[in-house]
PLY file of the C-alpha trace (Angstrom):
ply
format ascii 1.0
element vertex 314
property float x
property float y
property float z
element edge 313
property int vertex1
property int vertex2
end_header
-55.01 -50.02 32.22
-58.08 -49.20 34.28
-59.22 -48.97 37.88
-62.74 -49.36 39.26
-64.42 -47.93 42.34
-67.69 -49.02 43.95
-68.78 -45.62 45.26
-71.15 -42.71 44.96
-69.70 -40.60 42.15
-70.41 -37.25 43.79
-68.72 -38.22 47.06
-65.86 -39.94 45.23
-65.18 -36.93 43.01
-64.92 -34.64 46.04
-62.19 -36.88 47.45
-59.98 -36.86 44.34
-56.86 -34.79 43.80
-57.11 -31.76 41.49
-56.10 -32.17 37.85
-56.41 -35.97 37.89
-58.29 -36.58 34.63
-57.97 -35.47 31.01
-61.43 -36.34 29.69
-64.87 -37.64 30.66
-67.13 -39.98 28.71
-70.37 -40.87 30.45
-74.01 -41.85 30.09
-75.37 -40.46 33.38
-78.55 -41.36 35.29
-79.90 -37.77 35.17
-80.68 -37.84 38.91
-84.25 -38.99 38.32
-86.25 -41.73 39.99
-85.68 -44.36 37.26
-82.10 -44.93 38.40
-82.62 -45.29 42.14
-81.72 -48.72 43.61
-85.40 -49.46 44.28
-86.48 -48.80 40.69
-83.51 -50.64 39.20
-84.49 -53.65 41.30
-88.00 -53.54 39.88
-86.58 -53.22 36.38
-84.48 -56.36 36.86
-87.47 -58.31 38.10
-89.62 -57.07 35.21
-92.45 -56.13 37.55
-93.76 -52.79 38.70
-91.80 -49.58 38.97
-91.69 -46.53 36.78
-89.71 -47.94 33.86
-91.75 -48.17 30.68
-91.55 -51.79 29.49
-92.54 -51.62 25.81
-94.65 -54.37 24.23
-93.27 -56.90 21.79
-93.30 -55.75 18.18
-93.24 -58.34 15.44
-92.23 -60.96 17.98
-89.19 -58.92 19.08
-88.74 -57.40 22.52
-87.85 -53.74 22.89
-85.54 -52.50 25.64
-87.04 -50.72 28.68
-87.15 -46.94 28.40
-86.96 -44.19 31.04
-90.12 -42.09 31.23
-88.49 -38.76 30.36
-91.72 -37.49 28.79
-93.59 -37.69 32.11
-91.28 -35.53 34.23
-93.00 -32.78 36.19
-91.67 -29.19 36.13
-90.12 -29.79 39.55
-88.40 -32.95 38.30
-87.07 -31.09 35.28
-85.60 -28.42 37.53
-84.05 -31.21 39.56
-82.26 -32.38 36.40
-80.78 -28.89 35.96
-79.68 -28.76 39.61
-78.31 -32.30 39.40
-75.99 -31.43 36.55
-74.88 -28.20 38.16
-73.88 -30.24 41.22
-72.25 -32.84 39.00
-70.31 -30.18 37.12
-69.18 -28.51 40.33
-67.89 -31.85 41.68
-66.24 -32.68 38.35
-64.55 -29.36 37.60
-61.66 -29.51 40.13
-60.52 -33.03 39.18
-60.14 -32.19 35.48
-57.06 -30.60 33.99
-57.63 -27.26 32.22
-59.03 -27.80 28.75
-60.40 -31.29 29.45
-63.51 -32.21 27.48
-66.55 -34.10 28.74
-68.94 -35.99 26.45
-72.28 -36.61 28.17
-75.05 -38.74 26.67
-78.49 -37.20 26.78
-81.94 -37.06 25.33
-83.31 -34.26 23.13
-86.03 -33.40 25.64
-83.60 -32.79 28.50
-80.53 -31.59 26.64
-81.11 -27.92 27.44
-81.33 -28.66 31.17
-78.07 -30.59 31.19
-76.26 -27.90 29.23
-77.56 -25.13 31.47
-76.59 -26.98 34.63
-73.06 -27.70 33.38
-72.68 -24.09 32.20
-73.69 -22.84 35.63
-70.91 -25.02 37.05
-68.38 -23.22 34.85
-68.08 -25.49 31.82
-68.05 -24.18 28.28
-70.87 -25.61 26.16
-69.20 -26.84 22.97
-72.25 -28.15 21.11
-72.99 -31.84 20.75
-72.07 -34.95 18.80
-75.15 -36.54 17.30
-75.46 -40.30 17.22
-77.74 -41.07 14.28
-79.76 -44.21 14.62
-83.36 -45.24 14.16
-84.70 -45.97 17.61
-88.14 -46.73 19.00
-88.69 -43.49 20.90
-91.55 -41.22 19.88
-93.77 -41.43 16.84
-96.70 -42.82 18.83
-100.31 -41.92 18.16
-102.37 -40.35 20.98
-102.77 -42.91 23.76
-106.18 -44.66 23.77
-107.13 -42.73 20.63
-104.92 -44.44 18.07
-107.77 -45.35 15.74
-109.42 -41.96 16.07
-106.23 -40.14 14.99
-104.38 -42.56 12.67
-102.46 -39.77 10.93
-101.18 -38.12 14.11
-98.03 -38.63 16.18
-97.55 -36.96 19.56
-93.78 -36.56 19.16
-91.38 -37.11 16.25
-89.91 -40.56 15.85
-86.48 -40.51 17.44
-83.58 -40.73 14.99
-80.72 -39.23 16.98
-79.13 -39.19 20.42
-77.16 -36.11 21.53
-73.80 -36.52 23.25
-73.32 -33.07 24.73
-69.80 -31.69 24.61
-68.35 -29.54 27.38
-64.89 -28.17 28.07
-63.23 -26.96 31.23
-61.78 -23.55 30.30
-58.16 -23.63 29.20
-55.61 -22.17 31.62
-53.06 -20.97 29.07
-53.29 -18.10 26.58
-53.83 -20.37 23.57
-55.07 -23.87 22.86
-51.61 -24.75 21.55
-50.01 -23.66 24.83
-52.61 -25.61 26.77
-51.90 -28.70 24.67
-48.19 -28.40 25.40
-48.66 -28.08 29.16
-51.82 -30.10 29.91
-52.24 -32.26 26.76
-55.85 -31.02 26.51
-57.96 -28.22 25.10
-58.87 -29.81 21.77
-60.12 -33.08 20.28
-58.22 -35.80 18.45
-58.77 -36.02 14.71
-59.72 -39.34 13.12
-56.67 -38.95 10.89
-54.41 -36.03 10.02
-56.67 -35.40 7.01
-60.04 -36.02 8.70
-61.35 -33.97 11.67
-63.50 -35.50 14.37
-67.13 -35.09 13.17
-70.24 -34.03 15.08
-72.44 -36.70 13.44
-71.84 -40.43 13.87
-74.06 -43.08 12.34
-74.25 -45.83 14.93
-77.14 -48.25 15.10
-78.67 -50.29 17.88
-76.25 -51.95 20.28
-75.59 -55.44 18.84
-77.09 -58.40 20.65
-73.56 -59.77 21.03
-72.66 -56.79 23.22
-75.97 -56.82 25.08
-75.32 -60.46 26.00
-72.09 -59.33 27.66
-72.95 -55.98 29.21
-76.22 -56.25 31.12
-77.57 -52.71 31.34
-80.77 -50.96 30.14
-78.86 -48.15 28.39
-75.86 -50.04 26.99
-74.14 -48.11 24.18
-72.30 -49.82 21.29
-68.53 -50.23 21.21
-68.49 -48.75 17.72
-69.73 -45.42 19.05
-67.85 -45.41 22.35
-64.46 -46.13 20.80
-64.84 -43.21 18.39
-65.90 -40.86 21.22
-63.28 -42.05 23.70
-60.46 -41.71 21.21
-61.42 -38.10 20.46
-61.16 -37.02 24.11
-57.36 -37.24 24.36
-56.04 -34.98 21.57
-52.43 -36.20 21.78
-53.38 -39.73 22.86
-52.17 -39.25 26.43
-54.03 -38.94 29.73
-56.77 -40.63 31.73
-60.47 -40.87 30.82
-63.04 -40.87 33.62
-66.42 -42.63 33.53
-68.24 -41.58 36.73
-71.29 -43.80 36.03
-69.65 -46.98 34.77
-72.80 -49.14 34.50
-71.95 -52.10 32.27
-68.33 -51.03 31.85
-68.76 -50.35 28.13
-66.93 -47.01 28.25
-64.01 -48.51 30.17
-63.94 -51.38 27.66
-63.76 -48.89 24.79
-60.80 -47.17 26.44
-59.09 -50.52 26.96
-59.61 -51.43 23.31
-57.91 -48.26 22.05
-55.13 -48.30 24.66
-56.27 -45.43 26.92
-55.98 -45.43 30.70
-59.34 -45.01 32.41
-61.14 -44.94 35.76
-64.70 -46.12 36.35
-66.99 -45.39 39.29
-70.23 -47.33 39.85
-72.59 -47.15 42.82
-74.84 -50.14 42.06
-73.33 -53.29 43.61
-75.08 -55.58 41.10
-73.42 -53.87 38.13
-70.10 -53.38 39.91
-69.67 -57.10 40.55
-69.86 -57.78 36.82
-67.64 -54.96 35.62
-64.30 -56.72 35.28
-65.72 -59.64 33.32
-67.78 -57.40 31.05
-64.90 -55.02 30.37
-62.59 -57.86 29.44
-65.05 -59.40 26.99
-66.27 -56.15 25.42
-62.75 -54.79 24.94
-61.73 -57.90 23.00
-64.46 -57.47 20.40
-63.46 -56.03 17.01
-59.69 -56.06 17.79
-58.82 -54.11 14.64
-61.25 -51.27 15.35
-59.56 -48.44 17.27
-62.15 -45.68 16.81
-60.06 -43.97 14.13
-62.59 -44.56 11.37
-66.33 -44.05 11.15
-67.54 -47.57 10.52
-66.88 -51.16 11.45
-65.69 -53.13 8.44
-67.30 -56.44 7.41
-64.10 -58.09 8.60
-64.48 -56.50 12.05
-68.01 -57.83 12.36
-67.33 -61.29 10.96
-64.41 -61.76 13.37
-66.65 -61.22 16.40
-68.42 -64.17 18.08
-72.08 -64.75 17.33
-74.78 -63.61 19.76
-76.18 -66.30 22.01
-79.79 -65.29 21.49
-82.11 -64.41 18.65
-81.58 -60.73 17.78
-84.28 -58.27 18.71
-85.71 -55.98 16.09
-82.68 -54.06 14.88
-82.57 -50.31 14.62
-81.82 -49.32 11.05
-78.79 -47.40 9.89
-79.40 -44.38 7.74
0 1
1 2
2 3
3 4
4 5
5 6
6 7
7 8
8 9
9 10
10 11
11 12
12 13
13 14
14 15
15 16
16 17
17 18
18 19
19 20
20 21
21 22
22 23
23 24
24 25
25 26
26 27
27 28
28 29
29 30
30 31
31 32
32 33
33 34
34 35
35 36
36 37
37 38
38 39
39 40
40 41
41 42
42 43
43 44
44 45
45 46
46 47
47 48
48 49
49 50
50 51
51 52
52 53
53 54
54 55
55 56
56 57
57 58
58 59
59 60
60 61
61 62
62 63
63 64
64 65
65 66
66 67
67 68
68 69
69 70
70 71
71 72
72 73
73 74
74 75
75 76
76 77
77 78
78 79
79 80
80 81
81 82
82 83
83 84
84 85
85 86
86 87
87 88
88 89
89 90
90 91
91 92
92 93
93 94
94 95
95 96
96 97
97 98
98 99
99 100
100 101
101 102
102 103
103 104
104 105
105 106
106 107
107 108
108 109
109 110
110 111
111 112
112 113
113 114
114 115
115 116
116 117
117 118
118 119
119 120
120 121
121 122
122 123
123 124
124 125
125 126
126 127
127 128
128 129
129 130
130 131
131 132
132 133
133 134
134 135
135 136
136 137
137 138
138 139
139 140
140 141
141 142
142 143
143 144
144 145
145 146
146 147
147 148
148 149
149 150
150 151
151 152
152 153
153 154
154 155
155 156
156 157
157 158
158 159
159 160
160 161
161 162
162 163
163 164
164 165
165 166
166 167
167 168
168 169
169 170
170 171
171 172
172 173
173 174
174 175
175 176
176 177
177 178
178 179
179 180
180 181
181 182
182 183
183 184
184 185
185 186
186 187
187 188
188 189
189 190
190 191
191 192
192 193
193 194
194 195
195 196
196 197
197 198
198 199
199 200
200 201
201 202
202 203
203 204
204 205
205 206
206 207
207 208
208 209
209 210
210 211
211 212
212 213
213 214
214 215
215 216
216 217
217 218
218 219
219 220
220 221
221 222
222 223
223 224
224 225
225 226
226 227
227 228
228 229
229 230
230 231
231 232
232 233
233 234
234 235
235 236
236 237
237 238
238 239
239 240
240 241
241 242
242 243
243 244
244 245
245 246
246 247
247 248
248 249
249 250
250 251
251 252
252 253
253 254
254 255
255 256
256 257
257 258
258 259
259 260
260 261
261 262
262 263
263 264
264 265
265 266
266 267
267 268
268 269
269 270
270 271
271 272
272 273
273 274
274 275
275 276
276 277
277 278
278 279
279 280
280 281
281 282
282 283
283 284
284 285
285 286
286 287
287 288
288 289
289 290
290 291
291 292
292 293
293 294
294 295
295 296
296 297
297 298
298 299
299 300
300 301
301 302
302 303
303 304
304 305
305 306
306 307
307 308
308 309
309 310
310 311
311 312
312 313
């Protein structure tokens, strides 16, 4: 079961009762200009704005990318302040020991972690999504032929999902688990702990056809992450930046209660339909194993469009 709210997450969080949620799974907007209503409107029209619209490669279109590499020092400090404010708004509504998994980018990870730590969260490392993306690896702009053996940044092959925990309130994790049902992560199986590396490739075209969003994450990844957040399988997962609804869909697919908050009216209007369709994909995949089986994939409907260039699995 899930509920949705068309609201500003910061204001909404401040209106919620204490100890309402047992975990957070989110891909936040980082408080930078790319995700303002004006810039999202330009992105949808495909004209103007600050989003970097990559060229076609081999006849395939690449997804738009935020310009994280062009942030000024002041904008980077704004990211740190943004996540301190986010953490301060989030802290009271979580039960003691609740974990938050926050998607990030390697270049800004340290700012997010510092901001959340300043808000009182414990930094518990990160879960790395391994996939071969299109970020980085470029030669110097306008000097590609002059420096053919040079790349300005490494080619991106991972995406960090930063892990935070609200401090436990009891003397031990076991005591916290008994009282609050939180403080730890759910194992994949009794014999297999939850790992900090997940191989998860590009979001399939099938899912992109359903969930219109520039940063849509795959159900394969989200179901694994969502499942881990409730160590005894009980509680409510919060997604304060619901976007396409993919996180809420992942919770629905594995039987978790969840709450989504989305400010953008365009995305909010499509949430219910997207959640219903995404959650029905791969009905036998509950996030308790590391890979989709061939049967899971073959049972899903075919994409309605020609696939873009696929990111490769390792």
